[in-house]
C-alpha positions, -999 to 999 in steps of 0.1 A, spaced: 139 -622 431 127 -629 466 162 -631 481 172 -600 463 142 -581 477 151 -593 512 182 -572 508 159 -542 501 141 -550 534 175 -551 552 184 -518 536 153 -502 548 157 -514 583 194 -503 584 184 -469 571 158 -465 599 183 -476 626 211 -453 614 193 -422 600 158 -422 618 163 -441 651 140 -416 670 118 -408 640 102 -441 629 82 -463 652 76 -493 630 83 -509 597 54 -532 586 49 -559 560 14 -569 548 12 -606 539 -9 -620 511 -9 -592 485 19 -603 462 12 -607 425 33 -629 402 64 -629 424 66 -590 429 66 -597 467 44 -567 471 37 -560 508 61 -588 519 94 -570 515 77 -541 534 45 -522 530 46 -491 552 62 -474 582 47 -455 611 66 -423 617 71 -411 653 80 -375 643 74 -353 615 109 -359 603 101 -395 601 80 -388 570 112 -380 552 120 -418 550 92 -421 523 106 -432 490 94 -448 458 117 -466 433 117 -494 407 139 -525 408 138 -545 377 102 -542 367 89 -540 403 78 -508 418 84 -504 454 67 -478 477 81 -471 512 53 -449 525 42 -435 558 11 -445 576 3 -425 607 -9 -439 640 -42 -421 635 -47 -438 601 -38 -471 616 -64 -466 643 -90 -458 616 -81 -491 600 -85 -509 633 -120 -494 635 -128 -506 600 -131 -470 588 -112 -473 555 -109 -498 526 -74 -511 536 -82 -536 564 -53 -559 554 -29 -532 565 -37 -541 601 -53 -576 598 -26 -591 577 3 -570 591 36 -582 604 60 -561 623 95 -561 607 112 -535 629 101 -517 661 117 -487 677 107 -499 712 86 -525 730 60 -498 736 56 -492 699 53 -528 692 27 -533 719 7 -503 707 4 -517 673 -4 -553 685 -32 -537 707 -46 -520 675 -45 -553 657 -63 -571 686 -89 -543 686 -93 -548 648 -103 -585 653 -125 -577 684 -143 -552 663 -149 -578 636 -164 -602 661 -188 -576 675 -223 -581 660 -234 -545 666 -201 -530 654 -200 -549 621 -237 -542 614 -230 -505 618 -200 -507 595 -220 -528 569 -245 -500 568 -218 -474 564 -205 -492 534 -239 -498 520 -246 -461 521 -214 -452 503 -223 -478 476 -257 -462 473 -241 -427 469 -219 -441 441 -250 -456 425 -268 -422 425 -237 -408 407 -240 -436 381 -275 -425 373 -263 -392 359 -232 -405 342 -232 -416 306 -195 -422 299 -188 -459 297 -155 -458 315 -170 -437 343 -199 -459 348 -178 -491 348 -154 -476 374 -184 -466 396 -198 -501 393 -165 -515 404 -165 -493 435 -201 -501 443 -191 -538 444 -160 -530 464 -179 -512 491 -207 -539 491 -180 -566 494 -166 -548 525 -202 -547 540 -206 -583 534 -172 -592 547 -180 -574 580 -211 -595 585 -190 -626 578 -166 -614 606 -138 -612 582 -121 -587 558 -107 -588 522 -73 -604 526 -67 -607 489 -69 -570 483 -47 -570 452 -57 -603 438 -26 -622 448 -22 -655 465 -57 -664 471 -71 -663 436 -90 -630 433 -122 -615 445 -146 -642 433 -126 -670 448 -122 -654 482 -157 -642 485 -170 -676 475 -154 -690 507 -174 -668 531 -201 -684 551 -230 -662 539 -236 -640 508 -265 -619 494 -285 -637 468 -266 -638 434 -238 -617 448 -211 -634 428 -232 -639 397 -240 -601 395 -203 -592 398 -194 -617 372 -220 -601 350 -205 -567 356 -171 -580 343 -187 -589 310 -212 -560 307 -205 -536 278 -231 -509 282 -238 -483 309 -275 -495 312 -263 -531 320 -238 -519 346 -264 -496 363 -289 -524 364 -264 -548 379 -252 -522 404 -289 -518 415 -294 -555 419 -262 -558 439 -273 -531 462 -309 -543 466 -296 -578 475 -271 -565 499 -296 -543 517 -318 -573 522 -288 -593 534 -278 -567 559 -313 -563 573 -311 -600 584 -282 -591 607 -297 -562 626 -289 -569 662 -317 -570 688 -316 -539 710 -321 -545 746 -331 -510 754 -356 -500 780 -390 -494 764 -394 -458 755 -421 -440 775 -448 -429 752 -461 -394 759 -496 -395 747 -503 -359 758 -476 -348 734 -493 -369 707 -526 -351 714 -509 -318 711 -492 -329 678 -526 -340 665 -543 -308 674 -517 -289 653 -518 -316 626 -557 -312 623 -552 -281 602 -530 -300 578 -556 -327 575 -583 -301 569 -563 -287 539 -556 -321 526 -593 -331 527 -602 -298 509 -577 -302 481 -589 -337 476 -625 -327 474 -618 -299 448 -595 -323 429 -565 -301 432 -538 -327 425 -508 -305 430 -517 -291 464 -531 -325 477 -498 -341 467 -478 -314 485 -498 -316 516 -497 -355 516 -459 -353 513 -455 -331 543 -479 -352 563 -462 -385 554 -429 -374 570 -447 -367 602 -466 -399 601 -434 -418 597 -421 -404 630 -453 -410 649 -457 -445 635 -423 -455 649 -424 -435 682 -457 -448 692 -457 -483 678 -482 -477 652 -461 -493 624 -461 -480 589 -486 -453 584 -487 -453 547 -505 -422 532 -487 -415 499 -491 -451 488 -528 -442 483 -522 -411 462 -538 -415 427 -539 -384 406 -571 -395 389 -589 -405 421 -581 -383 451 -610 -399 470 -587 -428 478 -562 -404 494 -589 -387 514 -603 -419 527 -569 -432 537 -561 -399 555 -594 -403 573 -585 -439 584 -551 -427 597 -567 -398 616 -593 -422 633 -563 -445 643 -544 -416 659 -575 -403 677 -582 -438 691 -546 -442 702 -548 -409 721 -582 -414 737 -576 -451 746 -546 -439 767 -567 -416 788 -558 -383 771 -585 -357 762 -582 -340 728 -590 -303 731 -617 -301 706 -646 -276 706 -676 -272 683 -673 -235 680 -657 -203 695 -684 -200 722 -678 -234 735 -640 -227 735 -644 -194 754 -668 -210 779 -643 -237 787 -617 -209 795 -638 -191 820 
């Protein structure tokens, strides 16, 4: 069948040369995607149109029992692939030019292919892309939580694994070459060859293949995500940025405003108002998260101390954090504008 399909390639090239000489920039094959002799991707995979008319070359047909798709892939889409922005990396990484309208078109494509591999070798770039794919997987998992139809959950689990696999591939400075499960033995075989994997990454995927309930698949998707998150965290590049100047006067102004929040929180804790104490603590935690990072104070955990049956614990923790903030401000030579009463405040303003 291979020799017969080579005739189809020759037909496509001849059609471009005779009917679309100015309208098609490239005809491209993608190697390594064939399944059981269908020569998928090898005969040709896509073409890059140079004009709007070039899109008219697109055609799908069946020869024997093999479906063939001659489809357009724009320069813009190809650039996105070179930047690892989609789930078809093999369309650039495993691409081979079959026909080029001009030397310039060929060089443009080869430059994108070079950029693709340069991106894969850049630690900061692949870390960023791994996080993007992780976030997509987490969005899919959130959808799984509200879905009860087995086929939907199974499909979502498959896509969770797909995006996580892309994330892991990036950190291995590679990409899924065996996208359609062809020459290389499928997902499990290919992934097992990579230099580093999240804990139990293959085992959890194998378990998804045999899972028969939505609960099993949700649990396995969660385990895959949790393990991949931890794996990605180990690849976070060191940032050689100049140390951020800490504005302790700004911190003092922030604290002076925050003091009223604290007063309310203490009051609600004292009167055992669980609802309002929790609400105030939630608002305060979001502020503390920012302050902790911006001023090097680490994790300023407040909500971890919330207990509905003992608000004294939350009160005491808030007091500890307040003292830490005050000490940070004052130890850096900034005066907190605090007055015992109105008279003292007015006297200071004369």
